[in-house]
N, C-alpha and C positions, 0 to 999 in steps of 0.2 A: 497453589494457583487460586486466584480469586474467582469465584463463580456466584452469580446471583440466580435466584429462581426466575425462570422465564418460560413463557409459552407462546407458541405461534399458531395462528389459525391459517390453514392453507386455503387457497382460492376456492376450493370446492365447498368450504364451510362445513364439511362433514365431520371433521375431527380436529382435535388440538393435540399437539405433540410436545412433550416436555423436552428441554434441550439435553443433549449428551454433553458430558464434561470432557473437554479435550485433554489428552495426556500431554505432559510437559515436552516430551520428545517422541516423535513417531518411531515405531519399531523399525520401519524401513524408510531411510531417508530418500526422498524423491530425487531423481536425476534431473536437476535444473540445468537448462542449456544456457551457455553464454551467448548473449545477444544484445543488439542495440535496436530499440524501437522508437520510432518518431510518430507522434500523434498530432493531428491538427485539431485545435480547440475552437469551439463555437459556443456562443451563449444560447442556451435553450429556453431559459425563463429567468425573469428578474422581477422582484416585487418593487413597488414604489419606494419602500423604505430603503432599498439597497442603493438608490441613487445612480443606478447603472442603466444607461440607454443602449449600450452596445459593448461587446467584448469579443475579441478574437485572440488566438495565440498558438503556441506550439510547445509541446512537451517532448523532451528527449530523455530516455531511460536506458542506461547501459548497465548490464549485469554480467560480471565475470567471476570465475573462481571455482573452487571444488571443496568437497567436505574435508579434505586433509590440509588444504592451504588457506581456507577461509574464503569469504565472499565479499567482493567489492562492488559497490553501486555508485554510479555517477548520474546525477539527476539534474535536469535544468527545466525550469517552468517559466516561460515568458508570455506575458499577456499585454495587450493594448486595450485600455479601458476608456470608454467614452462616457462621461457623466452628463453630457449635454452642454456644460459650461467649459469643459476642458478635456483633453485627452492625455493620459499618462501611460507610461510604460513601466511594468514591473518585471523583475528578473530575479528568480530564486535559483541558486546554485548549491547543490548539496553533494557531498561525497561521504560515503560510509564504508567501514570495513567491519565485518562480523565473523568471528571465529566461533562456530557452533559448538565445537568440541570443548573449548575452554570457557564458553559462555561469556565472551568479552565483545565489546562493541566500541568503535570509534566513530565520531561524527564531526562534520564541519559544514556549516551552512552560512552563505552570504546572501543577503537580500538587498536588492537595489531598486530604487525608484528613479526613473529618468536618468539612469547611469550613475546615480549617486548612492553610495553605500549607506543603507539605513541601519542594518544590524548584522553582526557577525556572532555566531554561536559555535564554539568548539568545545569538545570534551570527550570523555570516555566513560564507559560503564562496564561493570562486572556483576554477574548474577551468581552469588555463592552463599551457601548456608542460609537460604531463605530470605536473603536481602539483596535488593538491587542497589549497588553502591555507585553513585554518580560523581565524577570528578570533572567539574567545569573549569575551563581555563579562560574562556571569553564568553560574554563581555566582562565578567568579573570572576575571579578565582574563588570557588567555593565547593564544598563537598556536601552531598545530600544522600540520605538513605531512603529508599522507597521499598515497597513490598515487592517480592519476587515476581518476575514476569518473563515475557518472551521478547526477543529482538525480531526485526521484520522478516528476515529469511527463515528463522525458526517458525514464525507464525505462518509463513507461506507453506512450509513443510506440513504444518497441522491442517491447513485448508485442503491441500491436495490429498493427504492421507485420509482425512475424514470424508472427502468427496468419494474416494475409491471405496471406502467402507460403507457408503450410503448413509452417513450421519448428516442429517439435514441442517442442524443448528447447534452452535456451541459458542461459548464465551471464552475470552482470554484477556489477560492484562498485557499490553504491549508498550514497550519503550522504544522510540525511534529517534530521539534527539530533536524532535521538531519544536517549533515555537521557541521557548526560552531554554529548552533542554533540561528542565527540572521536574517534569511530571510524566507519569505514565497515562495511558488511556485504556479504558475498558472497551473491548470490541465484542460485538454480537454478529456472528457470521451465519448467513443463510445460504445453503448450497442447493441449487436445483438439480433435477435429473439430468444426467449426461445426454447431450444431443450431438447429432452429426449433421453438418450442413448438407442441404439438398439443392440440386439445380432449380433455379427459379425462386429460391427463398429471398425475401427482402432483407438482405444482410449486406449493407453497403461496403464494409471494409474487409469482407472475407477474402476477396481476391488478393489483398495485400499480405496475407499470411503465408504466401509462397507454398512450400511443400506441405505446410500444415493446414492448408485451406480446406481439405476434405476430411481432416481428422476430428475425432470427437472433442467436445469441450463441455465445461460446466458453466451455467449462469450462476454468478456469485454476487451477493450483496453483503457488504460489511458496513455496519454502523459503528461510529466511534463516539464514546461518551466520556464526559469528564470523570476522572477516577473517583473524586469525592462524591459526586452526585449519583454515579452509577447508572444502570440502564432503566431506572424508574423515571429518569428525566428524559427530555428530548435529546436526540443525538446532536452533537456539534458539527458532524460531518457524516455523509453517507456516500459510499462509492459502489457502483455496480459495474460488472465487466464480465466478459467471457474468458474463461481460464482454461488453458491447455495443460496437460499433465506435465509438460516440460517447463512450466512457469511463465510462458508467454501469455500476454493478455491483449485483448482488443475490445472495441465497441464499449468505451468507457462512458459512464455518466457520473458526474461529481456534483453532489448536492450539498451546498454550503448553507442551506436554510433560506437566506434572502435571495440567492441566485443559484442557477444550475448550469453547469458546463457539460458539453459532450466532447469526447475525444475519439476521433476515428484514426485507425492505424493508417499512416501514410507511407511508411517505409519500414522494412524489417531486414536487418543484417544479422546473419548467424556468424558469431565470432569463433576464433580458435578455441577449442575445448581445453580447459585446464585439467591437468592430472597430477598425480603425486610425484611425477618425475620432473615436472616443470618447476621453475624458480618461484618462490613466494611472490604474491602480488601486492604485498603491503606497500 
């Protein structure tokens, strides 16, 4: 695993803590719950350079699976962007399947602008013998070797396990098939102290968490860096959210540098749990 030297100064300014190195696979795999979460997106901030005057949207994230059958995610991210001169609609649709046991990953992403297909990326990846082997089929067939890393669900395991252990900060290399599907990203994860919602708190989407509304969560921030530049550079993307031990997230903030979006949980459906007696979900 790739790890850079990093230090973080906490808000008190009283001390600096060096990061703990995340293990490749947590000793105890967290019990992630199958669910479908819908988030309403709004523009929080935009620089003049972004050319964005307004943005709204919706994100739908569906997660199903189990440790013995693998994990499937279906993700859709739709935004309406107002540049002042024009309004355009973007639509990203992604499906992935991850087998944590065999360390394999399949991905397919279609990106649309105003209902026209802009880009389609499909492929698979396998992490073995210290190498991440990527087999792309679209837009062009090619094979790529990258340094070993984690896939998204495995990374979520790490975040939850480290949160439970009280490890505040750690780095990982993550491959999720995004963009052109040919690069990994370095992530720096900061986990805050576990909190429990209280009556009267200014927490706008806590009521949408259903049975989990009163259960503890961790505030988490993950910064994503270009693999070649590493964490000495500025992050290309930063995401903050409230994370439950079962993998459900809410109260999202997505910082793309030139603009920032918020995502409030609008609907949460708990889906039928997968177990080793069920049919595979591939």
